[in-house]
PyMOL Python script that loads the backbone (N, CA, C, O; Angstrom):
from pymol import cmd

cmd.read_pdbstr("""\
ATOM      1  N   ALA A   1      59.421  52.768 139.239  1.00  0.00           N
ATOM      2  CA  ALA A   1      60.539  51.791 138.613  1.00  0.00           C
ATOM      3  C   ALA A   1      60.976  51.219 140.025  1.00  0.00           C
ATOM      4  O   ALA A   1      60.838  51.807 141.097  1.00  0.00           O
ATOM      5  N   SER A   2      61.510  50.009 139.837  1.00  0.00           N
ATOM      6  CA  SER A   2      61.903  49.451 140.806  1.00  0.00           C
ATOM      7  C   SER A   2      63.460  49.490 141.131  1.00  0.00           C
ATOM      8  O   SER A   2      64.020  48.754 141.944  1.00  0.00           O
ATOM      9  N   LEU A   3      64.104  50.545 140.301  1.00  0.00           N
ATOM     10  CA  LEU A   3      65.421  50.754 140.635  1.00  0.00           C
ATOM     11  C   LEU A   3      65.609  51.909 141.214  1.00  0.00           C
ATOM     12  O   LEU A   3      66.789  52.242 141.316  1.00  0.00           O
ATOM     13  N   LYS A   4      64.680  52.755 141.701  1.00  0.00           N
ATOM     14  CA  LYS A   4      64.871  54.093 142.385  1.00  0.00           C
ATOM     15  C   LYS A   4      65.747  53.884 143.465  1.00  0.00           C
ATOM     16  O   LYS A   4      65.686  52.923 144.232  1.00  0.00           O
ATOM     17  N   GLY A   5      66.676  54.929 143.517  1.00  0.00           N
ATOM     18  CA  GLY A   5      67.720  54.937 144.602  1.00  0.00           C
ATOM     19  C   GLY A   5      69.037  54.114 144.170  1.00  0.00           C
ATOM     20  O   GLY A   5      69.958  54.112 144.986  1.00  0.00           O
ATOM     21  N   TYR A   6      69.195  53.470 143.053  1.00  0.00           N
ATOM     22  CA  TYR A   6      70.268  53.030 142.728  1.00  0.00           C
ATOM     23  C   TYR A   6      71.087  53.774 141.513  1.00  0.00           C
ATOM     24  O   TYR A   6      70.475  54.223 140.544  1.00  0.00           O
ATOM     25  N   THR A   7      72.374  53.863 141.623  1.00  0.00           N
ATOM     26  CA  THR A   7      73.090  54.389 140.386  1.00  0.00           C
ATOM     27  C   THR A   7      73.537  53.310 139.512  1.00  0.00           C
ATOM     28  O   THR A   7      73.557  52.124 139.841  1.00  0.00           O
ATOM     29  N   ALA A   8      73.886  53.766 138.410  1.00  0.00           N
ATOM     30  CA  ALA A   8      74.477  52.878 137.116  1.00  0.00           C
ATOM     31  C   ALA A   8      75.394  52.152 137.654  1.00  0.00           C
ATOM     32  O   ALA A   8      75.410  50.955 137.364  1.00  0.00           O
ATOM     33  N   SER A   9      76.289  52.639 138.481  1.00  0.00           N
ATOM     34  CA  SER A   9      77.489  51.817 138.970  1.00  0.00           C
ATOM     35  C   SER A   9      77.194  50.833 139.934  1.00  0.00           C
ATOM     36  O   SER A   9      78.104  50.130 140.376  1.00  0.00           O
ATOM     37  N   GLN A  10      75.900  50.685 140.355  1.00  0.00           N
ATOM     38  CA  GLN A  10      75.551  49.759 141.362  1.00  0.00           C
ATOM     39  C   GLN A  10      74.636  48.535 140.533  1.00  0.00           C
ATOM     40  O   GLN A  10      74.065  47.666 141.193  1.00  0.00           O
ATOM     41  N   LEU A  11      74.555  48.558 139.006  1.00  0.00           N
ATOM     42  CA  LEU A  11      74.026  47.403 138.326  1.00  0.00           C
ATOM     43  C   LEU A  11      75.001  46.569 137.410  1.00  0.00           C
ATOM     44  O   LEU A  11      76.061  47.067 137.031  1.00  0.00           O
ATOM     45  N   SER A  12      74.728  45.647 137.159  1.00  0.00           N
ATOM     46  CA  SER A  12      75.594  44.725 136.566  1.00  0.00           C
ATOM     47  C   SER A  12      75.315  45.017 135.013  1.00  0.00           C
ATOM     48  O   SER A  12      74.248  44.671 134.506  1.00  0.00           O
ATOM     49  N   PHE A  13      76.210  45.598 134.357  1.00  0.00           N
ATOM     50  CA  PHE A  13      76.056  45.978 132.912  1.00  0.00           C
ATOM     51  C   PHE A  13      75.937  44.894 132.139  1.00  0.00           C
ATOM     52  O   PHE A  13      75.076  44.868 131.259  1.00  0.00           O
ATOM     53  N   HIS A  14      76.793  43.831 132.358  1.00  0.00           N
ATOM     54  CA  HIS A  14      76.673  42.692 131.563  1.00  0.00           C
ATOM     55  C   HIS A  14      75.060  41.977 131.545  1.00  0.00           C
ATOM     56  O   HIS A  14      74.263  41.861 130.615  1.00  0.00           O
ATOM     57  N   MET A  15      74.996  41.684 132.578  1.00  0.00           N
ATOM     58  CA  MET A  15      73.651  40.806 132.929  1.00  0.00           C
ATOM     59  C   MET A  15      72.497  41.487 132.268  1.00  0.00           C
ATOM     60  O   MET A  15      71.595  40.866 131.706  1.00  0.00           O
ATOM     61  N   ALA A  16      72.567  42.907 132.366  1.00  0.00           N
ATOM     62  CA  ALA A  16      71.353  43.763 131.958  1.00  0.00           C
ATOM     63  C   ALA A  16      71.502  43.789 130.361  1.00  0.00           C
ATOM     64  O   ALA A  16      70.567  43.640 129.574  1.00  0.00           O
ATOM     65  N   SER A  17      72.672  43.976 130.067  1.00  0.00           N
ATOM     66  CA  SER A  17      72.465  43.978 128.399  1.00  0.00           C
ATOM     67  C   SER A  17      72.218  42.687 127.718  1.00  0.00           C
ATOM     68  O   SER A  17      71.477  42.594 126.740  1.00  0.00           O
ATOM     69  N   VAL A  18      72.884  41.640 128.280  1.00  0.00           N
ATOM     70  CA  VAL A  18      72.229  40.375 127.622  1.00  0.00           C
ATOM     71  C   VAL A  18      70.891  40.241 127.946  1.00  0.00           C
ATOM     72  O   VAL A  18      70.284  39.693 127.026  1.00  0.00           O
ATOM     73  N   TYR A  19      70.099  40.563 129.016  1.00  0.00           N
ATOM     74  CA  TYR A  19      68.749  40.473 129.083  1.00  0.00           C
ATOM     75  C   TYR A  19      67.792  41.309 128.121  1.00  0.00           C
ATOM     76  O   TYR A  19      66.780  40.902 127.551  1.00  0.00           O
ATOM     77  N   LEU A  20      68.434  42.735 128.079  1.00  0.00           N
ATOM     78  CA  LEU A  20      67.699  43.592 127.089  1.00  0.00           C
ATOM     79  C   LEU A  20      68.081  43.187 125.730  1.00  0.00           C
ATOM     80  O   LEU A  20      67.235  43.353 124.851  1.00  0.00           O
ATOM     81  N   ILE A  21      69.176  42.703 125.429  1.00  0.00           N
ATOM     82  CA  ILE A  21      69.307  42.169 123.914  1.00  0.00           C
ATOM     83  C   ILE A  21      68.234  41.166 123.571  1.00  0.00           C
ATOM     84  O   ILE A  21      67.469  41.228 122.610  1.00  0.00           O
ATOM     85  N   HIS A  22      68.295  40.171 124.560  1.00  0.00           N
ATOM     86  CA  HIS A  22      67.251  38.807 124.458  1.00  0.00           C
ATOM     87  C   HIS A  22      65.945  39.322 124.313  1.00  0.00           C
ATOM     88  O   HIS A  22      65.305  38.953 123.329  1.00  0.00           O
ATOM     89  N   GLU A  23      65.455  40.073 125.079  1.00  0.00           N
ATOM     90  CA  GLU A  23      64.016  40.812 124.856  1.00  0.00           C
ATOM     91  C   GLU A  23      63.901  41.698 123.783  1.00  0.00           C
ATOM     92  O   GLU A  23      62.850  41.582 123.152  1.00  0.00           O
ATOM     93  N   LEU A  24      64.631  42.493 123.425  1.00  0.00           N
ATOM     94  CA  LEU A  24      64.532  43.268 122.211  1.00  0.00           C
ATOM     95  C   LEU A  24      64.566  42.192 120.918  1.00  0.00           C
ATOM     96  O   LEU A  24      63.734  42.391 120.033  1.00  0.00           O
ATOM     97  N   SER A  25      65.317  41.274 120.798  1.00  0.00           N
ATOM     98  CA  SER A  25      65.288  40.453 119.646  1.00  0.00           C
ATOM     99  C   SER A  25      64.300  39.527 119.697  1.00  0.00           C
ATOM    100  O   SER A  25      64.324  38.758 118.735  1.00  0.00           O
ATOM    101  N   CYS A  26      63.353  39.316 120.569  1.00  0.00           N
ATOM    102  CA  CYS A  26      61.936  38.660 120.572  1.00  0.00           C
ATOM    103  C   CYS A  26      61.007  39.669 120.419  1.00  0.00           C
ATOM    104  O   CYS A  26      59.896  39.234 120.118  1.00  0.00           O
ATOM    105  N   MET A  27      61.078  40.819 120.519  1.00  0.00           N
ATOM    106  CA  MET A  27      59.833  41.906 120.202  1.00  0.00           C
ATOM    107  C   MET A  27      59.195  41.700 118.815  1.00  0.00           C
ATOM    108  O   MET A  27      57.969  41.711 118.705  1.00  0.00           O
ATOM    109  N   PRO A  28      59.896  41.537 117.893  1.00  0.00           N
ATOM    110  CA  PRO A  28      59.327  41.285 116.509  1.00  0.00           C
ATOM    111  C   PRO A  28      58.273  40.348 116.307  1.00  0.00           C
ATOM    112  O   PRO A  28      57.277  40.494 115.599  1.00  0.00           O
ATOM    113  N   TYR A  29      58.659  39.191 117.134  1.00  0.00           N
ATOM    114  CA  TYR A  29      57.652  38.208 117.014  1.00  0.00           C
ATOM    115  C   TYR A  29      56.322  38.088 117.984  1.00  0.00           C
ATOM    116  O   TYR A  29      55.487  37.183 117.984  1.00  0.00           O
ATOM    117  N   LEU A  30      56.372  39.242 118.791  1.00  0.00           N
ATOM    118  CA  LEU A  30      55.299  39.225 119.758  1.00  0.00           C
ATOM    119  C   LEU A  30      53.955  40.046 119.118  1.00  0.00           C
ATOM    120  O   LEU A  30      54.062  40.863 118.203  1.00  0.00           O
ATOM    121  N   SER A  31      52.942  39.756 119.630  1.00  0.00           N
ATOM    122  CA  SER A  31      51.666  40.599 119.198  1.00  0.00           C
ATOM    123  C   SER A  31      51.801  41.775 119.879  1.00  0.00           C
ATOM    124  O   SER A  31      52.257  41.803 121.022  1.00  0.00           O
ATOM    125  N   PRO A  32      51.356  42.999 119.135  1.00  0.00           N
ATOM    126  CA  PRO A  32      51.402  44.436 119.775  1.00  0.00           C
ATOM    127  C   PRO A  32      50.755  44.631 120.881  1.00  0.00           C
ATOM    128  O   PRO A  32      50.912  45.677 121.511  1.00  0.00           O
ATOM    129  N   GLY A  33      49.855  43.577 121.328  1.00  0.00           N
ATOM    130  CA  GLY A  33      49.084  43.741 122.617  1.00  0.00           C
ATOM    131  C   GLY A  33      49.954  43.233 123.813  1.00  0.00           C
ATOM    132  O   GLY A  33      49.782  43.630 124.966  1.00  0.00           O
ATOM    133  N   SER A  34      50.847  42.375 123.463  1.00  0.00           N
ATOM    134  CA  SER A  34      51.712  41.841 124.724  1.00  0.00           C
ATOM    135  C   SER A  34      52.839  42.391 124.931  1.00  0.00           C
ATOM    136  O   SER A  34      53.564  42.093 125.880  1.00  0.00           O
ATOM    137  N   ILE A  35      53.138  43.353 123.966  1.00  0.00           N
ATOM    138  CA  ILE A  35      54.515  44.542 124.313  1.00  0.00           C
ATOM    139  C   ILE A  35      54.453  44.873 125.757  1.00  0.00           C
ATOM    140  O   ILE A  35      55.261  44.448 126.583  1.00  0.00           O
ATOM    141  N   PRO A  36      53.227  45.827 126.077  1.00  0.00           N
ATOM    142  CA  PRO A  36      53.224  46.414 127.393  1.00  0.00           C
ATOM    143  C   PRO A  36      53.258  45.481 128.552  1.00  0.00           C
ATOM    144  O   PRO A  36      53.409  45.986 129.665  1.00  0.00           O
ATOM    145  N   LYS A  37      53.144  44.232 128.450  1.00  0.00           N
ATOM    146  CA  LYS A  37      53.184  43.164 129.605  1.00  0.00           C
ATOM    147  C   LYS A  37      54.486  42.913 129.745  1.00  0.00           C
ATOM    148  O   LYS A  37      55.008  42.934 130.860  1.00  0.00           O
ATOM    149  N   ARG A  38      55.308  42.591 128.408  1.00  0.00           N
ATOM    150  CA  ARG A  38      56.777  42.307 128.547  1.00  0.00           C
ATOM    151  C   ARG A  38      57.695  43.420 129.222  1.00  0.00           C
ATOM    152  O   ARG A  38      58.628  43.171 129.986  1.00  0.00           O
ATOM    153  N   VAL A  39      57.208  44.921 128.744  1.00  0.00           N
ATOM    154  CA  VAL A  39      57.936  46.035 129.262  1.00  0.00           C
ATOM    155  C   VAL A  39      57.667  46.103 130.914  1.00  0.00           C
ATOM    156  O   VAL A  39      58.528  46.498 131.700  1.00  0.00           O
ATOM    157  N   ALA A  40      56.485  45.703 131.265  1.00  0.00           N
ATOM    158  CA  ALA A  40      56.334  45.704 132.768  1.00  0.00           C
ATOM    159  C   ALA A  40      56.859  44.467 133.450  1.00  0.00           C
ATOM    160  O   ALA A  40      57.073  44.478 134.662  1.00  0.00           O
ATOM    161  N   GLU A  41      57.098  43.278 132.622  1.00  0.00           N
ATOM    162  CA  GLU A  41      57.966  42.082 133.248  1.00  0.00           C
ATOM    163  C   GLU A  41      59.546  42.598 133.332  1.00  0.00           C
ATOM    164  O   GLU A  41      60.311  42.232 134.225  1.00  0.00           O
ATOM    165  N   LEU A  42      59.890  43.460 132.314  1.00  0.00           N
ATOM    166  CA  LEU A  42      61.400  44.022 132.391  1.00  0.00           C
ATOM    167  C   LEU A  42      61.623  44.602 133.661  1.00  0.00           C
ATOM    168  O   LEU A  42      62.536  44.304 134.430  1.00  0.00           O
ATOM    169  N   ASP A  43      60.541  45.638 133.880  1.00  0.00           N
ATOM    170  CA  ASP A  43      60.758  46.426 135.250  1.00  0.00           C
ATOM    171  C   ASP A  43      60.909  45.528 136.359  1.00  0.00           C
ATOM    172  O   ASP A  43      61.883  45.613 137.107  1.00  0.00           O
ATOM    173  N   LYS A  44      59.840  44.518 136.537  1.00  0.00           N
ATOM    174  CA  LYS A  44      60.014  43.678 137.607  1.00  0.00           C
ATOM    175  C   LYS A  44      61.324  43.098 137.694  1.00  0.00           C
ATOM    176  O   LYS A  44      61.836  42.991 138.809  1.00  0.00           O
ATOM    177  N   GLN A  45      62.041  42.643 136.497  1.00  0.00           N
ATOM    178  CA  GLN A  45      63.143  41.629 136.681  1.00  0.00           C
ATOM    179  C   GLN A  45      64.350  42.625 136.932  1.00  0.00           C
ATOM    180  O   GLN A  45      65.447  42.132 137.191  1.00  0.00           O
ATOM    181  N   ALA A  46      64.188  44.158 136.864  1.00  0.00           N
ATOM    182  CA  ALA A  46      65.254  45.119 136.981  1.00  0.00           C
ATOM    183  C   ALA A  46      66.108  44.760 138.202  1.00  0.00           C
ATOM    184  O   ALA A  46      67.334  44.789 138.090  1.00  0.00           O
ATOM    185  N   GLY A  47      65.487  44.400 139.442  1.00  0.00           N
ATOM    186  CA  GLY A  47      66.124  44.055 140.590  1.00  0.00           C
ATOM    187  C   GLY A  47      67.084  42.978 140.703  1.00  0.00           C
ATOM    188  O   GLY A  47      67.841  42.879 141.669  1.00  0.00           O
ATOM    189  N   GLN A  48      67.064  42.084 139.627  1.00  0.00           N
ATOM    190  CA  GLN A  48      67.967  40.951 139.509  1.00  0.00           C
ATOM    191  C   GLN A  48      69.420  41.606 139.234  1.00  0.00           C
ATOM    192  O   GLN A  48      70.466  41.048 139.563  1.00  0.00           O
ATOM    193  N   PHE A  49      69.352  42.835 138.603  1.00  0.00           N
ATOM    194  CA  PHE A  49      70.807  43.330 138.182  1.00  0.00           C
ATOM    195  C   PHE A  49      71.511  44.325 139.210  1.00  0.00           C
ATOM    196  O   PHE A  49      72.506  44.999 138.943  1.00  0.00           O
ATOM    197  N   VAL A  50      70.957  44.310 140.206  1.00  0.00           N
ATOM    198  CA  VAL A  50      71.668  44.946 141.436  1.00  0.00           C
ATOM    199  C   VAL A  50      72.773  44.417 142.162  1.00  0.00           C
ATOM    200  O   VAL A  50      72.520  43.470 142.906  1.00  0.00           O
ATOM    201  N   LEU A  51      74.014  44.854 142.097  1.00  0.00           N
ATOM    202  CA  LEU A  51      75.102  44.365 142.380  1.00  0.00           C
ATOM    203  C   LEU A  51      75.380  44.244 143.863  1.00  0.00           C
ATOM    204  O   LEU A  51      75.116  45.260 144.505  1.00  0.00           O
ATOM    205  N   PRO A  52      75.847  43.235 144.525  1.00  0.00           N
ATOM    206  CA  PRO A  52      76.092  43.417 146.070  1.00  0.00           C
ATOM    207  C   PRO A  52      77.008  44.517 146.474  1.00  0.00           C
ATOM    208  O   PRO A  52      77.909  44.931 145.744  1.00  0.00           O
ATOM    209  N   GLU A  53      76.721  45.023 147.782  1.00  0.00           N
ATOM    210  CA  GLU A  53      77.933  46.031 148.023  1.00  0.00           C
ATOM    211  C   GLU A  53      79.174  45.595 148.380  1.00  0.00           C
ATOM    212  O   GLU A  53      79.482  44.552 148.958  1.00  0.00           O
ATOM    213  N   ARG A  54      79.915  46.559 147.953  1.00  0.00           N
ATOM    214  CA  ARG A  54      81.546  46.183 147.863  1.00  0.00           C
ATOM    215  C   ARG A  54      82.018  45.983 149.112  1.00  0.00           C
ATOM    216  O   ARG A  54      81.765  46.763 150.031  1.00  0.00           O
ATOM    217  N   ARG A  55      82.687  45.001 149.234  1.00  0.00           N
ATOM    218  CA  ARG A  55      83.359  45.003 150.965  1.00  0.00           C
ATOM    219  C   ARG A  55      84.419  45.733 150.925  1.00  0.00           C
ATOM    220  O   ARG A  55      85.004  46.186 149.941  1.00  0.00           O
ATOM    221  N   GLU A  56      84.722  45.864 152.350  1.00  0.00           N
ATOM    222  CA  GLU A  56      85.846  46.773 152.732  1.00  0.00           C
ATOM    223  C   GLU A  56      87.199  46.299 152.204  1.00  0.00           C
ATOM    224  O   GLU A  56      87.259  45.076 152.073  1.00  0.00           O
ATOM    225  N   ARG A  57      88.081  46.844 151.937  1.00  0.00           N
ATOM    226  CA  ARG A  57      89.548  46.367 151.761  1.00  0.00           C
ATOM    227  C   ARG A  57      90.138  45.844 152.891  1.00  0.00           C
ATOM    228  O   ARG A  57      90.134  46.372 154.003  1.00  0.00           O
ATOM    229  N   SER A  58      90.790  44.495 152.497  1.00  0.00           N
ATOM    230  CA  SER A  58      91.483  43.945 153.773  1.00  0.00           C
ATOM    231  C   SER A  58      93.021  44.450 153.957  1.00  0.00           C
ATOM    232  O   SER A  58      93.834  43.924 154.717  1.00  0.00           O
ATOM    233  N   TYR A  59      93.222  45.385 153.254  1.00  0.00           N
ATOM    234  CA  TYR A  59      94.679  45.985 153.230  1.00  0.00           C
ATOM    235  C   TYR A  59      94.488  47.592 153.080  1.00  0.00           C
ATOM    236  O   TYR A  59      93.546  47.931 152.364  1.00  0.00           O
ATOM    237  N   PRO A  60      95.147  48.462 153.580  1.00  0.00           N
ATOM    238  CA  PRO A  60      95.218  49.741 153.307  1.00  0.00           C
ATOM    239  C   PRO A  60      95.858  50.038 151.794  1.00  0.00           C
ATOM    240  O   PRO A  60      96.723  49.353 151.247  1.00  0.00           O
ATOM    241  N   ARG A  61      95.168  51.317 151.217  1.00  0.00           N
ATOM    242  CA  ARG A  61      95.603  51.621 149.946  1.00  0.00           C
ATOM    243  C   ARG A  61      97.059  52.275 150.003  1.00  0.00           C
ATOM    244  O   ARG A  61      97.345  52.963 150.983  1.00  0.00           O
ATOM    245  N   SER A  62      97.789  52.122 149.197  1.00  0.00           N
ATOM    246  CA  SER A  62      99.215  52.710 149.119  1.00  0.00           C
ATOM    247  C   SER A  62      99.560  53.075 147.679  1.00  0.00           C
ATOM    248  O   SER A  62      99.123  52.494 146.686  1.00  0.00           O
ATOM    249  N   VAL A  63     100.398  54.109 147.691  1.00  0.00           N
ATOM    250  CA  VAL A  63     100.989  54.427 146.288  1.00  0.00           C
ATOM    251  C   VAL A  63     102.323  53.661 146.248  1.00  0.00           C
ATOM    252  O   VAL A  63     103.077  53.604 147.220  1.00  0.00           O
ATOM    253  N   LYS A  64     102.566  53.079 145.066  1.00  0.00           N
ATOM    254  CA  LYS A  64     103.799  52.212 144.859  1.00  0.00           C
ATOM    255  C   LYS A  64     104.762  53.229 144.364  1.00  0.00           C
ATOM    256  O   LYS A  64     104.376  54.174 143.677  1.00  0.00           O
ATOM    257  N   ALA A  65     106.034  53.057 144.704  1.00  0.00           N
ATOM    258  CA  ALA A  65     107.095  53.768 144.167  1.00  0.00           C
ATOM    259  C   ALA A  65     107.143  53.553 142.835  1.00  0.00           C
ATOM    260  O   ALA A  65     106.817  52.482 142.324  1.00  0.00           O
ATOM    261  N   ARG A  66     107.660  54.817 142.034  1.00  0.00           N
ATOM    262  CA  ARG A  66     107.736  54.692 140.688  1.00  0.00           C
ATOM    263  C   ARG A  66     109.291  54.116 140.155  1.00  0.00           C
ATOM    264  O   ARG A  66     110.388  54.558 140.497  1.00  0.00           O
ATOM    265  N   PRO A  67     109.038  53.133 139.330  1.00  0.00           N
ATOM    266  CA  PRO A  67     110.339  52.628 138.976  1.00  0.00           C
ATOM    267  C   PRO A  67     111.338  53.701 138.396  1.00  0.00           C
ATOM    268  O   PRO A  67     110.911  54.585 137.653  1.00  0.00           O
ATOM    269  N   GLN A  68     112.666  53.620 138.738  1.00  0.00           N
ATOM    270  CA  GLN A  68     113.676  54.619 138.099  1.00  0.00           C
ATOM    271  C   GLN A  68     113.990  54.241 136.557  1.00  0.00           C
ATOM    272  O   GLN A  68     114.279  53.114 136.154  1.00  0.00           O
ATOM    273  N   LYS A  69     113.895  55.197 135.924  1.00  0.00           N
ATOM    274  CA  LYS A  69     114.150  55.115 134.375  1.00  0.00           C
ATOM    275  C   LYS A  69     115.477  54.591 133.979  1.00  0.00           C
ATOM    276  O   LYS A  69     115.553  54.048 132.877  1.00  0.00           O
ATOM    277  N   TYR A  70     116.655  54.686 134.806  1.00  0.00           N
ATOM    278  CA  TYR A  70     117.813  54.214 134.490  1.00  0.00           C
ATOM    279  C   TYR A  70     118.304  53.519 135.722  1.00  0.00           C
ATOM    280  O   TYR A  70     117.966  53.893 136.845  1.00  0.00           O
ATOM    281  N   ALA A  71     119.119  52.487 135.501  1.00  0.00           N
ATOM    282  CA  ALA A  71     119.641  51.624 136.689  1.00  0.00           C
ATOM    283  C   ALA A  71     120.648  52.576 137.253  1.00  0.00           C
ATOM    284  O   ALA A  71     121.346  53.290 136.533  1.00  0.00           O
ATOM    285  N   VAL A  72     120.706  52.568 138.584  1.00  0.00           N
ATOM    286  CA  VAL A  72     121.696  53.424 139.374  1.00  0.00           C
ATOM    287  C   VAL A  72     122.557  52.307 140.130  1.00  0.00           C
ATOM    288  O   VAL A  72     121.980  51.557 140.917  1.00  0.00           O
ATOM    289  N   GLN A  73     123.733  52.205 139.933  1.00  0.00           N
ATOM    290  CA  GLN A  73     124.615  51.354 140.649  1.00  0.00           C
ATOM    291  C   GLN A  73     125.094  52.024 141.814  1.00  0.00           C
ATOM    292  O   GLN A  73     125.476  53.193 141.864  1.00  0.00           O
ATOM    293  N   LYS A  74     125.030  50.941 143.039  1.00  0.00           N
ATOM    294  CA  LYS A  74     125.648  51.407 144.229  1.00  0.00           C
ATOM    295  C   LYS A  74     127.069  51.317 144.234  1.00  0.00           C
ATOM    296  O   LYS A  74     127.681  50.431 143.637  1.00  0.00           O
ATOM    297  N   ALA A  75     127.649  52.303 144.959  1.00  0.00           N
ATOM    298  CA  ALA A  75     129.096  52.219 145.157  1.00  0.00           C
ATOM    299  C   ALA A  75     129.464  51.025 146.124  1.00  0.00           C
ATOM    300  O   ALA A  75     128.909  50.919 147.218  1.00  0.00           O
ATOM    301  N   ASN A  76     130.275  50.266 145.750  1.00  0.00           N
ATOM    302  CA  ASN A  76     130.661  49.397 146.650  1.00  0.00           C
ATOM    303  C   ASN A  76     132.092  49.516 147.136  1.00  0.00           C
ATOM    304  O   ASN A  76     132.815  50.408 146.692  1.00  0.00           O
ATOM    305  N   LYS A  77     132.497  48.694 147.983  1.00  0.00           N
ATOM    306  CA  LYS A  77     134.104  49.011 148.705  1.00  0.00           C
ATOM    307  C   LYS A  77     135.230  48.690 147.847  1.00  0.00           C
ATOM    308  O   LYS A  77     136.398  48.989 148.094  1.00  0.00           O
ATOM    309  N   ASN A  78     134.862  48.137 146.942  1.00  0.00           N
ATOM    310  CA  ASN A  78     136.060  47.726 145.867  1.00  0.00           C
ATOM    311  C   ASN A  78     136.400  48.832 144.985  1.00  0.00           C
ATOM    312  O   ASN A  78     137.520  49.288 144.757  1.00  0.00           O
ATOM    313  N   ASN A  79     135.105  49.252 144.453  1.00  0.00           N
ATOM    314  CA  ASN A  79     135.070  50.452 143.594  1.00  0.00           C
ATOM    315  C   ASN A  79     134.801  51.690 144.153  1.00  0.00           C
ATOM    316  O   ASN A  79     134.046  52.420 143.511  1.00  0.00           O
ATOM    317  N   ALA A  80     135.270  52.112 145.255  1.00  0.00           N
ATOM    318  CA  ALA A  80     135.107  53.340 145.846  1.00  0.00           C
ATOM    319  C   ALA A  80     135.893  54.407 145.051  1.00  0.00           C
ATOM    320  O   ALA A  80     135.513  55.577 145.006  1.00  0.00           O
ATOM    321  N   SER A  81     136.829  54.030 144.525  1.00  0.00           N
ATOM    322  CA  SER A  81     137.588  55.108 143.923  1.00  0.00           C
ATOM    323  C   SER A  81     137.364  55.494 142.501  1.00  0.00           C
ATOM    324  O   SER A  81     137.978  56.357 141.874  1.00  0.00           O
ATOM    325  N   GLN A  82     136.322  54.672 142.054  1.00  0.00           N
ATOM    326  CA  GLN A  82     135.876  55.072 140.694  1.00  0.00           C
ATOM    327  C   GLN A  82     134.631  55.834 140.806  1.00  0.00           C
ATOM    328  O   GLN A  82     134.268  56.527 139.856  1.00  0.00           O
ATOM    329  N   ALA A  83     133.940  55.765 141.895  1.00  0.00           N
ATOM    330  CA  ALA A  83     132.483  56.663 141.987  1.00  0.00           C
ATOM    331  C   ALA A  83     132.826  58.131 142.456  1.00  0.00           C
ATOM    332  O   ALA A  83     131.928  58.962 142.594  1.00  0.00           O
TER     333      ALA A  83
END
""", "prot")
cmd.dss("prot")
cmd.show_as("cartoon", "prot")
cmd.util.cbc("prot")
cmd.orient("prot")
């Protein structure tokens, strides 16, 4: 197979599924003798579905602060006696 060494996450699912659906929908109209040739063609075309490598992040990963459940009012100078 031409996809040895590739994992499923390195393949374009959408493009592969569209291609396979098209090929399978055409199978009933083919003569039985031409099916092995189409399957071999499918194996040759499999290299087109390999995604390019992911680029590095341009910024570091960070965990965002979780928003507070209730609003917290800050004590200001005018209302310091009420706090």
